[in-house]
Steps between C-alpha positions, in 0.01 A plus 500: 500500500777740594677432173188578299446812708849627428464417133176698481653780704796509264265510201292782653804703603661439162180605327481817708863584429451433130188717501687781676792464259270524199324804646800693630833380361443329163653711221287684244677458169464706182712632215683828551414772750139601557384854587199558724370840615323545832301825508341706774166364615552148363402216732664159536265333254577759231874459556460121482316542169791707367754238612299227331462696173873563495569128552688559824299254713414146396178480706274785603336281765826395665630856500176623653521235775862594570408867527216432741706266718776760530264794552642676196173587327481853643867598491603602150760745376422684176761498229638346184633151582735276305463129574753235403427135430531270799346736755276319747162625621671590825761704311233679298283577804801626693596710198168680458458541875829686545561628146833321475538509120306817425674663202575860419341609173692724259297794369640729229366857503613687185565874488225742406196306620202664664412380850189330361713286268739414783198394707388266221847341481513441875145362496593256223835393642430510875124464532455835678196728496570761230217724628653516847842567345359801314304616804825516696686671213240778510466512880643834614556384858685189381703716261608732781593202717763416238656849525347616173315826461194492280186297463632215284801272467508522121862556401640345817429132422850413385525272194722203573510121529357398836455179697190455714309215656158403366232744619738727684295779655437783253632762744826308542547477123450874461737572788767291323455693175515837672794381711689419179418849372662659806799268461548622142424868558812570702626817670694620193180487294314693768772768496471524120122530530545788744756665270243494223250649746250230421280284719508119507159500333629720215810285441296179493241659273769598251665158532170321436456690172857427392449132582231462236670711234798274440643160586850612398706592806721747314194700391344548843707800609465658154121475514510638854695795364234558233223518757695726735580730206130520418411577862761778512355656184145471636406253227256217555667162547267333244597157630297215352537275808302752705212473253509122528472537877217753474305260277526224763456142385765311306746701285399528136592698191409863555268696273503875440175546695661338805720806538196705602401286797408697812752391761768657720730234347450632146834667430380607155253739665663577835834660575756351736522152643186294561383461863695182569680194362317309227679170575780356712829587329827314527822644639634585154214738430519648849869574447418658164245727668763600755789534255357609162734547204577863416413591142269723295256235376130578534347216297546130433329236293556130437724412206298192405809284532535526878602804697409864445609801301544820701456849354526859619216663304153415372588504129772241555256303716244492217765369262593234756134397524478462122817292500356283778183441299708405197719266705194339657352424159830348388514279807138397447568414133806294598297302753222434252750379240665274754821698503 
């Protein structure tokens, strides 16, 4: 009798151990790494669904049992996770409970974007709330808390490549962007701004216009010089990027009637700089606004082949426009002919 008892006991204990092994320690195998995102507000069942869809767990039922036995169904860390083949249910539960393999996500913010476009990029890449991002950008109290005068952070959201965790708080993202701005805008640049007797808002406004006028670094200071020359002569800036901003929406080809739009940002109708930055410029354009090239140019127009032609009087500017139109037609004809 005792022998049978011990045999049955051994079978029961072995069965329990095997059951526990299968639930907790048996490896989940799959090809390559698998990415799973855990978002704010998701419950354990939703996360389990995501793990199953990604092929990370071999059995939804066993994983669910393991989570309940360990009390891990209410303790989840949001983030982007990378799982490797061979991880057990215990490993996976421990991972999402403490965020052990949560990855930083690289987000590239190009120069010259409006805050609304930046918000869309962060929403797409990090799963944030773009509406809250914009609400903070335009929150005067929040702006002042970041040592910035004014009612908006437009111009101060520094373009750069950043690394954030999934669903990082919108305020923390903005603080990082503004922090990078202050890192770039050093004391020597502030001294130059004061020498020019300009405010930060004016420098960034000029820089934001320059940013959209050219992608050629060597031209930035020349274009800055053109605009400063026009301001000194009490001429309107007549900067197309300000019209694009006044029109709102996505940038498009401008029409003649667009130049008559009623807006303080319409530099074809109003003298001086517009009220504030029209995008978030990069350091190159900010430096150009601070250190413009000295020359007598008052006009510039695209060449049609890349870059711009600069002129000192309106007659020469009109000839440059005609040459641009001719060059553009030549380029168009070459493209159509497959050249």
